[in-house]
C-alpha positions in Angstrom: -49.5 -76.1 12.2 -46.6 -73.2 12.8 -46.0 -74.9 16.7 -46.5 -78.3 15.4 -44.0 -77.4 12.5 -42.1 -76.3 14.3 -41.7 -79.3 17.1 -41.5 -81.2 14.6 -38.1 -79.2 13.5 -36.9 -79.4 16.7 -36.7 -83.8 16.3 -34.2 -83.5 13.6 -31.1 -82.7 14.6 -28.8 -80.6 12.7 -25.0 -79.3 12.2 -24.1 -76.2 14.6 -22.6 -73.7 11.6 -21.2 -70.4 12.1 -22.2 -67.9 8.7 -19.5 -65.6 8.5 -19.0 -62.3 6.1 -17.4 -59.4 5.1 -16.9 -57.0 1.9 -18.6 -54.0 0.9 -21.9 -54.6 3.1 -19.9 -55.4 6.4 -19.1 -57.7 9.0 -21.3 -60.1 9.8 -22.1 -63.3 11.7 -24.5 -65.4 13.1 -25.5 -69.4 14.5 -27.5 -71.2 12.1 -28.4 -74.7 11.8 -30.0 -74.7 8.6 -27.4 -75.6 6.3 -27.4 -78.0 3.5 -25.2 -79.7 0.8 -26.7 -79.1 -2.7 -24.3 -80.5 -5.5 -21.1 -81.9 -6.2 -20.0 -80.4 -9.3 -20.2 -77.6 -8.5 -20.1 -77.8 -4.8 -23.1 -75.7 -4.1 -24.5 -76.0 -0.4 -28.0 -73.9 0.8 -28.3 -71.7 3.9 -31.7 -70.6 5.3 -31.8 -67.0 6.9 -34.5 -65.3 8.2 -34.9 -62.6 6.3 -35.3 -59.8 9.8 -32.1 -61.2 11.0 -29.5 -58.1 11.4 -26.9 -60.4 9.5 -29.0 -61.1 6.2 -29.0 -57.5 4.4 -25.2 -57.3 5.1 -25.0 -61.2 3.7 -26.2 -60.5 0.8 -25.3 -57.3 0.2 -21.8 -58.9 0.2 -22.8 -61.4 -1.7 -19.8 -64.1 -0.5 -20.0 -66.5 3.0 -18.3 -68.4 4.9 -19.5 -71.6 6.5 -17.7 -72.3 9.9 -18.6 -76.0 10.6 -18.4 -76.3 14.7 -16.6 -78.2 17.0 -18.4 -79.7 20.3 -15.9 -77.2 22.3 -17.3 -74.5 20.2 -20.4 -74.4 21.9 -20.1 -71.1 23.9 -19.0 -69.6 21.2 -21.9 -70.4 19.0 -24.3 -69.6 21.6 -22.6 -66.4 21.8 -22.9 -65.4 19.0 -26.7 -66.6 18.5 -27.3 -63.9 20.9 -27.7 -66.2 23.8 -25.3 -64.7 26.1 -25.7 -61.5 26.8 -23.1 -59.8 24.9 -25.0 -57.0 22.6 -25.3 -57.2 19.0 -22.0 -55.3 18.0 -19.9 -56.3 19.9 -20.3 -60.0 19.0 -17.3 -60.6 15.5 -14.7 -58.5 18.4 -15.1 -61.1 21.1 -13.7 -63.3 18.8 -10.0 -64.3 17.1 -10.9 -64.9 13.7 -8.5 -65.6 10.7 -9.2 -64.4 6.5 -9.5 -67.2 4.9 -8.3 -68.3 1.5 -11.4 -66.2 -0.1 -11.3 -63.6 2.3 -14.0 -64.0 4.4 -13.4 -64.4 8.4 -13.1 -68.3 9.6 -12.3 -70.1 13.1 -9.1 -71.2 12.4 -10.5 -74.9 14.9 -13.6 -75.1 12.7 -14.4 -78.8 12.0 -14.4 -77.9 8.2 -14.6 -73.6 6.3 -16.7 -73.4 3.2 -16.7 -70.0 1.4 -18.1 -69.2 -0.9 -20.4 -66.5 -3.6 -24.3 -66.4 -2.7 -25.3 -67.6 -6.5 -29.0 -68.0 -6.2 -31.4 -66.7 -3.7 -34.9 -67.2 -3.7 -37.9 -66.0 -1.0 -39.5 -69.0 1.0 -41.4 -67.9 3.4 -39.9 -66.2 6.7 -36.3 -66.9 5.2 -34.0 -66.6 2.5 -32.4 -69.8 0.8 -29.1 -69.1 -0.4 -27.3 -71.5 -2.5 -23.4 -71.2 -2.2 -20.9 -72.0 -4.5 -18.3 -73.0 -2.8 -14.8 -72.0 -3.9 -12.2 -72.9 -1.2 -12.5 -75.5 1.5 -10.2 -75.8 4.4 -10.5 -79.0 6.9 -9.5 -79.8 10.2 -5.8 -81.9 11.0 -7.2 -83.9 13.7 -10.6 -85.1 14.6 -12.9 -83.4 17.3 -16.5 -83.8 18.7 -19.2 -82.2 16.3 -21.9 -80.0 17.7 -25.8 -80.3 16.6 -28.4 -78.8 17.7 -31.3 -81.2 18.8 -34.8 -80.7 20.5 -33.7 -77.1 21.3 -30.4 -78.1 23.0 -26.7 -78.6 21.6 -25.6 -81.8 21.2 -22.2 -83.7 21.5 -21.0 -86.1 18.1 -18.3 -88.3 19.0 -15.5 -87.9 16.7 -15.5 -91.9 16.7 -19.5 -92.3 15.3 -19.1 -89.6 12.8 -15.4 -91.0 11.0 -17.0 -94.1 11.8 -20.1 -93.0 8.6 -18.0 -91.8 6.9 -16.1 -95.1 6.5 -19.4 -97.2 5.3 
């Protein structure tokens, strides 16, 4: 069942995001595809994080985070933060030019969108924590960029004109 489940989930395309946090528990960043909208009133998203992840305790300890929705040209950054390039975990955040967002979290200035917020609920589900995040600040890119998705255990470019057509519909 576990292998079949993982194979099935590899067939579910998902946006690629870098989750960041900064606060009393420290700084952390991780590449995540398990992000989903929950509600627009109040604006709430969920983020699923493996409890064994090095960033888990930092995210939960800070109680706030940022979701950086990546552009296609940020694939190497996604790989580096995910640990796919050989950069040591303690060096990954220092390899990036972060700016501080309006809600105090490290953000990528050229992300498609940035959502900063507070973790308002944490639910354990098997190996993962489901973090419900109330969004406190949103920053949208000023220009259309191709998006980055994860499908079939690989990164893929999503053409901006396809995404814009879907938004207009």
